ZALO-319253 format. One record per residue (C-alpha): residue in one letter; chain; z, x, y. Coordinates in steps of 0.1 Angstrom, whole numbers, plus 5000, padded with zeros to 4 digits. Layout:
r:A; c:A; c3:Z; c1:X; c2:Y;
...
This chain:
r:M; c:A; c3:5848; c1:8728; c2:5799;
r:R; c:A; c3:5817; c1:8743; c2:5810;
r:T; c:A; c3:5786; c1:8718; c2:5809;
r:R; c:A; c3:5760; c1:8730; c2:5787;
r:F; c:A; c3:5722; c1:8723; c2:5797;
r:S; c:A; c3:5696; c1:8717; c2:5771;
r:P; c:A; c3:5663; c1:8736; c2:5779;
r:I; c:A; c3:5646; c1:8706; c2:5783;
r:A; c:A; c3:5666; c1:8695; c2:5812;
r:L; c:A; c3:5669; c1:8732; c2:5830;
r:V; c:A; c3:5629; c1:8729; c2:5832;
r:A; c:A; c3:5634; c1:8694; c2:5850;
r:M; c:A; c3:5658; c1:8708; c2:5875;
r:L; c:A; c3:5635; c1:8736; c2:5880;
r:M; c:A; c3:5604; c1:8715; c2:5888;
r:L; c:A; c3:5625; c1:8692; c2:5911;
r:T; c:A; c3:5636; c1:8726; c2:5932;
r:L; c:A; c3:5600; c1:8735; c2:5936;
r:M; c:A; c3:5590; c1:8700; c2:5947;
r:V; c:A; c3:5615; c1:8702; c2:5977;
r:F; c:A; c3:5605; c1:8737; c2:5988;
r:S; c:A; c3:5570; c1:8728; c2:5986;
r:A; c:A; c3:5576; c1:8703; c2:6011;
r:C; c:A; c3:5588; c1:8730; c2:6034;
r:D; c:A; c3:5565; c1:8755; c2:6054;
r:L; c:A; c3:5574; c1:8792; c2:6050;
r:N; c:A; c3:5600; c1:8791; c2:6080;
r:G; c:A; c3:5620; c1:8765; c2:6059;
r:E; c:A; c3:5610; c1:8739; c2:6085;
r:P; c:A; c3:5594; c1:8705; c2:6070;
r:D; c:A; c3:5558; c1:8702; c2:6074;
r:A; c:A; c3:5546; c1:8685; c2:6106;
r:V; c:A; c3:5524; c1:8663; c2:6092;
r:D; c:A; c3:5555; c1:8643; c2:6068;
r:A; c:A; c3:5580; c1:8645; c2:6097;
r:P; c:A; c3:5588; c1:8611; c2:6108;
r:S; c:A; c3:5584; c1:8603; c2:6146;
r:V; c:A; c3:5612; c1:8598; c2:6168;
r:P; c:A; c3:5604; c1:8562; c2:6187;
r:G; c:A; c3:5594; c1:8565; c2:6221;
r:E; c:A; c3:5587; c1:8605; c2:6218;
r:P; c:A; c3:5549; c1:8612; c2:6221;
r:L; c:A; c3:5532; c1:8628; c2:6194;
r:P; c:A; c3:5523; c1:8666; c2:6195;
r:P; c:A; c3:5487; c1:8671; c2:6214;
r:E; c:A; c3:5472; c1:8680; c2:6178;
r:Q; c:A; c3:5482; c1:8648; c2:6167;
r:A; c:A; c3:5475; c1:8625; c2:6195;
r:A; c:A; c3:5443; c1:8602; c2:6192;
r:P; c:A; c3:5417; c1:8612; c2:6216;
r:S; c:A; c3:5413; c1:8588; c2:6247;
r:E; c:A; c3:5385; c1:8569; c2:6254;
r:E; c:A; c3:5373; c1:8587; c2:6283;
r:A; c:A; c3:5373; c1:8617; c2:6259;
r:A; c:A; c3:5356; c1:8604; c2:6231;
r:T; c:A; c3:5328; c1:8590; c2:6254;
r:E; c:A; c3:5324; c1:8622; c2:6278;
r:V; c:A; c3:5291; c1:8642; c2:6276;
r:P; c:A; c3:5286; c1:8673; c2:6292;
r:A; c:A; c3:5269; c1:8673; c2:6325;
r:T; c:A; c3:5232; c1:8686; c2:6330;
r:P; c:A; c3:5220; c1:8703; c2:6356;
r:R; c:A; c3:5197; c1:8680; c2:6378;
r:E; c:A; c3:5160; c1:8690; c2:6379;
r:P; c:A; c3:5147; c1:8702; c2:6413;
r:L; c:A; c3:5130; c1:8677; c2:6433;
r:S; c:A; c3:5094; c1:8679; c2:6428;
r:V; c:A; c3:5080; c1:8681; c2:6466;
r:V; c:A; c3:5038; c1:8681; c2:6471;
r:A; c:A; c3:5028; c1:8691; c2:6508;
r:S; c:A; c3:4998; c1:8688; c2:6526;
r:I; c:A; c3:4992; c1:8725; c2:6545;
r:F; c:A; c3:5011; c1:8756; c2:6544;
r:P; c:A; c3:5036; c1:8752; c2:6573;
r:L; c:A; c3:5049; c1:8720; c2:6560;
r:G; c:A; c3:5052; c1:8734; c2:6525;
r:Y; c:A; c3:5071; c1:8764; c2:6542;
r:F; c:A; c3:5096; c1:8740; c2:6558;
r:A; c:A; c3:5102; c1:8725; c2:6528;
r:E; c:A; c3:5109; c1:8754; c2:6506;
r:R; c:A; c3:5133; c1:8768; c2:6534;
r:V; c:A; c3:5152; c1:8733; c2:6539;
r:G; c:A; c3:5153; c1:8727; c2:6500;
r:G; c:A; c3:5159; c1:8762; c2:6486;
r:D; c:A; c3:5165; c1:8762; c2:6448;
r:L; c:A; c3:5171; c1:8723; c2:6448;
r:V; c:A; c3:5134; c1:8717; c2:6451;
r:T; c:A; c3:5100; c1:8730; c2:6441;
r:V; c:A; c3:5070; c1:8727; c2:6464;
r:E; c:A; c3:5032; c1:8729; c2:6456;
r:V; c:A; c3:5010; c1:8731; c2:6487;
r:L; c:A; c3:4977; c1:8711; c2:6481;
r:V; c:A; c3:4954; c1:8730; c2:6507;
r:R; c:A; c3:4958; c1:8766; c2:6488;
r:P; c:A; c3:4954; c1:8799; c2:6502;
r:G; c:A; c3:4916; c1:8806; c2:6508;
r:F; c:A; c3:4909; c1:8765; c2:6513;
r:E; c:A; c3:4903; c1:8747; c2:6547;
r:N; c:A; c3:4922; c1:8711; c2:6555;
r:H; c:A; c3:4891; c1:8699; c2:6572;
r:G; c:A; c3:4871; c1:8683; c2:6545;
r:F; c:A; c3:4895; c1:8691; c2:6519;
r:V; c:A; c3:4889; c1:8672; c2:6486;
r:P; c:A; c3:4920; c1:8670; c2:6462;
r:T; c:A; c3:4914; c1:8680; c2:6427;
r:A; c:A; c3:4923; c1:8658; c2:6396;
r:S; c:A; c3:4954; c1:8681; c2:6391;
r:D; c:A; c3:4963; c1:8674; c2:6426;
r:L; c:A; c3:4961; c1:8639; c2:6424;
r:R; c:A; c3:4987; c1:8642; c2:6392;
r:S; c:A; c3:5009; c1:8665; c2:6413;
r:L; c:A; c3:5009; c1:8632; c2:6437;
r:E; c:A; c3:5015; c1:8611; c2:6413;
r:D; c:A; c3:5046; c1:8629; c2:6398;
r:A; c:A; c3:5062; c1:8639; c2:6431;
r:D; c:A; c3:5094; c1:8626; c2:6442;
r:L; c:A; c3:5085; c1:8635; c2:6479;
r:V; c:A; c3:5052; c1:8640; c2:6494;
r:V; c:A; c3:5054; c1:8659; c2:6528;
r:M; c:A; c3:5022; c1:8653; c2:6552;
r:N; c:A; c3:5020; c1:8658; c2:6589;
r:G; c:A; c3:5001; c1:8628; c2:6600;
r:L; c:A; c3:4982; c1:8619; c2:6633;
r:E; c:A; c3:4949; c1:8618; c2:6611;
r:L; c:A; c3:4954; c1:8654; c2:6603;
r:E; c:A; c3:4948; c1:8645; c2:6564;
r:P; c:A; c3:4927; c1:8619; c2:6556;
r:W; c:A; c3:4920; c1:8630; c2:6524;
r:M; c:A; c3:4956; c1:8627; c2:6517;
r:E; c:A; c3:4956; c1:8590; c2:6531;
r:R; c:A; c3:4929; c1:8582; c2:6507;
r:A; c:A; c3:4947; c1:8599; c2:6476;
r:L; c:A; c3:4980; c1:8581; c2:6484;
r:A; c:A; c3:4959; c1:8549; c2:6485;
r:T; c:A; c3:4938; c1:8555; c2:6455;
r:L; c:A; c3:4971; c1:8560; c2:6434;
r:G; c:A; c3:4987; c1:8527; c2:6451;
r:E; c:A; c3:5023; c1:8523; c2:6457;
r:N; c:A; c3:5052; c1:8539; c2:6438;
r:P; c:A; c3:5088; c1:8529; c2:6447;
r:D; c:A; c3:5101; c1:8564; c2:6434;
r:R; c:A; c3:5079; c1:8582; c2:6457;
r:I; c:A; c3:5087; c1:8590; c2:6489;
r:V; c:A; c3:5059; c1:8600; c2:6520;
r:V; c:A; c3:5071; c1:8615; c2:6550;
r:E; c:A; c3:5051; c1:8624; c2:6582;
r:A; c:A; c3:5066; c1:8651; c2:6601;
r:A; c:A; c3:5046; c1:8651; c2:6631;
r:D; c:A; c3:5065; c1:8627; c2:6658;
r:A; c:A; c3:5037; c1:8605; c2:6673;
r:A; c:A; c3:5058; c1:8597; c2:6702;
r:R; c:A; c3:5055; c1:8632; c2:6712;
r:A; c:A; c3:5019; c1:8639; c2:6706;
r:I; c:A; c3:4995; c1:8650; c2:6734;
r:E; c:A; c3:4959; c1:8640; c2:6737;
r:G; c:A; c3:4933; c1:8665; c2:6723;
r:V; c:A; c3:4914; c1:8689; c2:6746;
r:P; c:A; c3:4876; c1:8682; c2:6749;
r:H; c:A; c3:4861; c1:8713; c2:6740;
r:G; c:A; c3:4849; c1:8736; c2:6764;
r:H; c:A; c3:4880; c1:8723; c2:6790;
r:G; c:A; c3:4907; c1:8744; c2:6798;
r:H; c:A; c3:4941; c1:8723; c2:6794;
r:G; c:A; c3:4978; c1:8729; c2:6797;
r:D; c:A; c3:4998; c1:8697; c2:6795;
r:E; c:A; c3:4991; c1:8664; c2:6787;
r:G; c:A; c3:5021; c1:8646; c2:6770;
r:H; c:A; c3:5053; c1:8665; c2:6766;
r:E; c:A; c3:5078; c1:8644; c2:6784;
r:E; c:A; c3:5110; c1:8665; c2:6774;
r:D; c:A; c3:5120; c1:8691; c2:6803;
r:D; c:A; c3:5117; c1:8726; c2:6795;
r:D; c:A; c3:5114; c1:8759; c2:6813;
r:H; c:A; c3:5078; c1:8763; c2:6799;
r:A; c:A; c3:5060; c1:8736; c2:6802;
r:H; c:A; c3:5039; c1:8729; c2:6833;
r:E; c:A; c3:5026; c1:8697; c2:6851;
r:D; c:A; c3:4991; c1:8691; c2:6844;
r:D; c:A; c3:4969; c1:8688; c2:6876;
r:D; c:A; c3:4938; c1:8684; c2:6857;
r:D; c:A; c3:4927; c1:8650; c2:6850;
r:H; c:A; c3:4899; c1:8653; c2:6828;
r:G; c:A; c3:4890; c1:8616; c2:6829;
r:H; c:A; c3:4867; c1:8612; c2:6801;
r:E; c:A; c3:4865; c1:8579; c2:6786;
r:E; c:A; c3:4850; c1:8587; c2:6753;
r:D; c:A; c3:4840; c1:8618; c2:6732;
r:E; c:A; c3:4808; c1:8618; c2:6724;
r:H; c:A; c3:4816; c1:8640; c2:6693;
r:A; c:A; c3:4835; c1:8621; c2:6666;
r:H; c:A; c3:4861; c1:8642; c2:6649;
r:D; c:A; c3:4885; c1:8637; c2:6619;
r:H; c:A; c3:4917; c1:8639; c2:6637;
r:G; c:A; c3:4913; c1:8607; c2:6663;
r:E; c:A; c3:4924; c1:8616; c2:6696;
r:L; c:A; c3:4958; c1:8630; c2:6694;
r:D; c:A; c3:4965; c1:8666; c2:6686;
r:P; c:A; c3:4982; c1:8670; c2:6651;
r:H; c:A; c3:4990; c1:8706; c2:6655;
r:M; c:A; c3:5028; c1:8702; c2:6664;
r:W; c:A; c3:5041; c1:8731; c2:6639;
r:L; c:A; c3:5026; c1:8760; c2:6666;
r:D; c:A; c3:5053; c1:8749; c2:6693;
r:P; c:A; c3:5085; c1:8760; c2:6679;
r:V; c:A; c3:5105; c1:8734; c2:6696;
r:L; c:A; c3:5083; c1:8706; c2:6680;
r:A; c:A; c3:5084; c1:8724; c2:6646;
r:V; c:A; c3:5124; c1:8718; c2:6646;
r:A; c:A; c3:5118; c1:8683; c2:6650;
r:Q; c:A; c3:5094; c1:8686; c2:6618;
r:V; c:A; c3:5120; c1:8704; c2:6600;
r:E; c:A; c3:5148; c1:8680; c2:6609;
r:R; c:A; c3:5125; c1:8648; c2:6593;
r:I; c:A; c3:5118; c1:8669; c2:6565;
r:R; c:A; c3:5156; c1:8674; c2:6561;
r:D; c:A; c3:5163; c1:8637; c2:6566;
r:A; c:A; c3:5137; c1:8627; c2:6536;
r:F; c:A; c3:5154; c1:8652; c2:6512;
r:I; c:A; c3:5189; c1:8637; c2:6521;
r:S; c:A; c3:5175; c1:8600; c2:6512;
r:V; c:A; c3:5164; c1:8610; c2:6479;
r:D; c:A; c3:5192; c1:8637; c2:6469;
r:P; c:A; c3:5223; c1:8624; c2:6490;
r:G; c:A; c3:5246; c1:8646; c2:6469;
r:N; c:A; c3:5231; c1:8677; c2:6482;
r:A; c:A; c3:5230; c1:8668; c2:6520;
r:D; c:A; c3:5256; c1:8697; c2:6531;
r:T; c:A; c3:5230; c1:8720; c2:6517;
r:Y; c:A; c3:5200; c1:8706; c2:6533;
r:R; c:A; c3:5216; c1:8705; c2:6565;
r:A; c:A; c3:5227; c1:8740; c2:6564;
r:N; c:A; c3:5194; c1:8754; c2:6556;
r:A; c:A; c3:5176; c1:8732; c2:6579;
r:S; c:A; c3:5201; c1:8744; c2:6608;
r:A; c:A; c3:5193; c1:8782; c2:6598;
r:L; c:A; c3:5158; c1:8774; c2:6601;
r:A; c:A; c3:5161; c1:8757; c2:6636;
r:D; c:A; c3:5180; c1:8788; c2:6647;
r:E; c:A; c3:5152; c1:8811; c2:6636;
r:L; c:A; c3:5127; c1:8788; c2:6655;
r:G; c:A; c3:5149; c1:8788; c2:6685;
r:T; c:A; c3:5146; c1:8828; c2:6684;
r:L; c:A; c3:5110; c1:8823; c2:6679;
r:D; c:A; c3:5105; c1:8802; c2:6709;
r:A; c:A; c3:5125; c1:8826; c2:6730;
r:E; c:A; c3:5104; c1:8853; c2:6720;
r:I; c:A; c3:5072; c1:8837; c2:6728;
r:A; c:A; c3:5086; c1:8826; c2:6762;
r:E; c:A; c3:5093; c1:8861; c2:6773;
r:G; c:A; c3:5061; c1:8877; c2:6758;
r:L; c:A; c3:5040; c1:8853; c2:6778;
r:S; c:A; c3:5062; c1:8851; c2:6808;
r:S; c:A; c3:5041; c1:8879; c2:6827;
r:C; c:A; c3:5005; c1:8876; c2:6823;
r:R; c:A; c3:4974; c1:8889; c2:6842;
r:H; c:A; c3:4954; c1:8857; c2:6826;
r:D; c:A; c3:4965; c1:8823; c2:6818;
r:H; c:A; c3:4935; c1:8810; c2:6797;
r:F; c:A; c3:4921; c1:8821; c2:6763;
r:V; c:A; c3:4891; c1:8808; c2:6745;
r:T; c:A; c3:4896; c1:8798; c2:6711;
r:S; c:A; c3:4876; c1:8785; c2:6681;
r:H; c:A; c3:4888; c1:8749; c2:6684;
r:A; c:A; c3:4915; c1:8730; c2:6703;
r:A; c:A; c3:4944; c1:8736; c2:6679;
r:Y; c:A; c3:4963; c1:8750; c2:6703;
r:G; c:A; c3:4975; c1:8724; c2:6729;
r:Y; c:A; c3:5011; c1:8722; c2:6723;
r:L; c:A; c3:5016; c1:8761; c2:6723;
r:A; c:A; c3:4996; c1:8763; c2:6755;
r:A; c:A; c3:5017; c1:8735; c2:6772;
r:R; c:A; c3:5049; c1:8750; c2:6758;
r:Y; c:A; c3:5043; c1:8785; c2:6775;
r:G; c:A; c3:5024; c1:8776; c2:6807;
r:I; c:A; c3:4992; c1:8789; c2:6795;
r:E; c:A; c3:4957; c1:8770; c2:6789;
r:Q; c:A; c3:4933; c1:8770; c2:6759;
r:I; c:A; c3:4896; c1:8770; c2:6763;
r:P; c:A; c3:4885; c1:8756; c2:6730;
r:V; c:A; c3:4847; c1:8759; c2:6717;
r:A; c:A; c3:4850; c1:8731; c2:6694;
r:G; c:A; c3:4871; c1:8701; c2:6695;
r:L; c:A; c3:4906; c1:8691; c2:6677;
r:S; c:A; c3:4879; c1:8693; c2:6643;
r:P; c:A; c3:4863; c1:8727; c2:6639;
r:E; c:A; c3:4835; c1:8708; c2:6626;
r:T; c:A; c3:4825; c1:8690; c2:6660;
r:E; c:A; c3:4800; c1:8720; c2:6676;
r:P; c:A; c3:4797; c1:8719; c2:6715;
r:S; c:A; c3:4765; c1:8709; c2:6730;
r:P; c:A; c3:4744; c1:8734; c2:6746;
r:R; c:A; c3:4758; c1:8725; c2:6779;
r:E; c:A; c3:4794; c1:8726; c2:6771;
r:L; c:A; c3:4786; c1:8763; c2:6755;
r:A; c:A; c3:4773; c1:8773; c2:6787;
r:E; c:A; c3:4805; c1:8760; c2:6806;
r:I; c:A; c3:4828; c1:8781; c2:6784;
r:S; c:A; c3:4805; c1:8812; c2:6790;
r:D; c:A; c3:4806; c1:8805; c2:6829;
r:Q; c:A; c3:4847; c1:8804; c2:6826;
r:I; c:A; c3:4847; c1:8836; c2:6808;
r:A; c:A; c3:4829; c1:8852; c2:6834;
r:E; c:A; c3:4844; c1:8835; c2:6861;
r:L; c:A; c3:4881; c1:8844; c2:6847;
r:G; c:A; c3:4873; c1:8879; c2:6837;
r:L; c:A; c3:4884; c1:8875; c2:6802;
r:E; c:A; c3:4881; c1:8901; c2:6777;
r:Y; c:A; c3:4887; c1:8886; c2:6746;
r:V; c:A; c3:4877; c1:8858; c2:6725;
r:M; c:A; c3:4902; c1:8845; c2:6701;
r:V; c:A; c3:4887; c1:8834; c2:6664;
r:E; c:A; c3:4901; c1:8818; c2:6635;
r:P; c:A; c3:4897; c1:8840; c2:6603;
r:V; c:A; c3:4894; c1:8810; c2:6582;
r:L; c:A; c3:4866; c1:8791; c2:6604;
r:S; c:A; c3:4831; c1:8803; c2:6608;
r:G; c:A; c3:4830; c1:8822; c2:6640;
r:E; c:A; c3:4792; c1:8823; c2:6648;
r:L; c:A; c3:4795; c1:8804; c2:6682;
r:T; c:A; c3:4826; c1:8827; c2:6694;
r:S; c:A; c3:4809; c1:8857; c2:6680;
r:A; c:A; c3:4779; c1:8847; c2:6700;
r:L; c:A; c3:4800; c1:8843; c2:6733;
r:A; c:A; c3:4818; c1:8876; c2:6723;
r:R; c:A; c3:4784; c1:8894; c2:6724;
r:E; c:A; c3:4769; c1:8880; c2:6754;
r:H; c:A; c3:4797; c1:8893; c2:6775;
r:G; c:A; c3:4803; c1:8924; c2:6757;
r:I; c:A; c3:4839; c1:8917; c2:6750;
r:D; c:A; c3:4859; c1:8919; c2:6715;
r:L; c:A; c3:4869; c1:8892; c2:6691;
r:I; c:A; c3:4907; c1:8890; c2:6684;
r:S; c:A; c3:4923; c1:8865; c2:6658;
r:I; c:A; c3:4948; c1:8836; c2:6663;
r:H; c:A; c3:4960; c1:8814; c2:6633;
r:A; c:A; c3:4963; c1:8774; c2:6635;
r:I; c:A; c3:4979; c1:8783; c2:6602;
r:E; c:A; c3:4970; c1:8747; c2:6586;
r:S; c:A; c3:4947; c1:8767; c2:6565;
r:V; c:A; c3:4956; c1:8804; c2:6556;
r:T; c:A; c3:4940; c1:8833; c2:6533;
r:Q; c:A; c3:4958; c1:8849; c2:6507;
r:A; c:A; c3:4955; c1:8881; c2:6527;
r:E; c:A; c3:4971; c1:8867; c2:6556;
r:L; c:A; c3:4999; c1:8857; c2:6535;
r:D; c:A; c3:5000; c1:8893; c2:6521;
r:D; c:A; c3:5002; c1:8908; c2:6557;
r:H; c:A; c3:5023; c1:8886; c2:6576;
r:D; c:A; c3:5047; c1:8870; c2:6548;
r:D; c:A; c3:5052; c1:8836; c2:6560;
r:Y; c:A; c3:5048; c1:8813; c2:6590;
r:F; c:A; c3:5071; c1:8834; c2:6612;
r:G; c:A; c3:5051; c1:8863; c2:6605;
r:L; c:A; c3:5017; c1:8845; c2:6613;
r:M; c:A; c3:5034; c1:8831; c2:6647;
r:R; c:A; c3:5045; c1:8865; c2:6656;
r:D; c:A; c3:5009; c1:8879; c2:6650;
r:N; c:A; c3:4997; c1:8851; c2:6671;
r:L; c:A; c3:5021; c1:8864; c2:6698;
r:A; c:A; c3:5007; c1:8899; c2:6697;
r:N; c:A; c3:4974; c1:8887; c2:6699;
r:L; c:A; c3:4982; c1:8864; c2:6729;
r:V; c:A; c3:4997; c1:8892; c2:6748;
r:L; c:A; c3:4968; c1:8915; c2:6742;
r:A; c:A; c3:4942; c1:8884; c2:6754;
r:L; c:A; c3:4961; c1:8875; c2:6782;
r:D; c:A; c3:4971; c1:8909; c2:6796;
r:C; c:A; c3:5007; c1:8904; c2:6794;
r:A; c:A; c3:5030; c1:8931; c2:6807;
């Protein structure tokens, strides 16, 4: 006997069937959300709860470049080369300004206040920087590095006196023994530098030591990028070594070994390559020679048969021009590089361009083969 279902029963059965199929996906598999888990079996990745690390992880943001303030152009250039993209460098003695007597602006003081690292030469080259830092007071977050190595410093040359080497203790093929003891107990002209010559960057070998001090300062502030700072400093040191070899070769055979210059900035350069400067002024260009000293310089020009007087473009050349006119000889430029003009930077590009320009003019002034 066939079972007969009432219409109400048929509707109920149809609804039950639809409920069963609604629990399945289109492929007939049970919905993963409702599927029971097997003890000990890990949940699918999309169901697993986020780990504590994942929940708290924040995307890393790039570190801001170190803020570096340098006193003068050569140190700013070295800092830029060593730091590369990891630093921003501001040079306070801007093109067209003179380091001697420089007065920092309010903006300069703010830059010093905000700097991560301050690079100065030391050896009393920048008394204005020392005063500015004293005004700002101590800041544990600001590192100050003096690039000049006082242990390798030489004494400044009294103006009017040729002088080769008073302080290089390291052995090198270029330096020569000093056989001229000037015996000056006192310098009647005071100057800003003190008695030690601060112009170490004009000797490429000593410039390497300055680069290394800057490198070490960067590493102390940013040890995570130590390898980059070391690699950049090594590349710069190699270029300075090449420059040293070029200057040594260029000045190896010259008719003269003395040159007259605006002020006594070239003691290290002279000592390194076996030549002598006859400075019109002392370490500071602001200290003019006495009439007697100027007469001595004039006598030396005549006795040595010099054909050029070397003058720094950023300095007043009245006395050097007068000497050149007196002897009917020409003026030619030389760069101490601590103070530069924008035109010089445009013409020579960087420290190396200015140093090679110095070499070319020294070759001419000394009549080198």
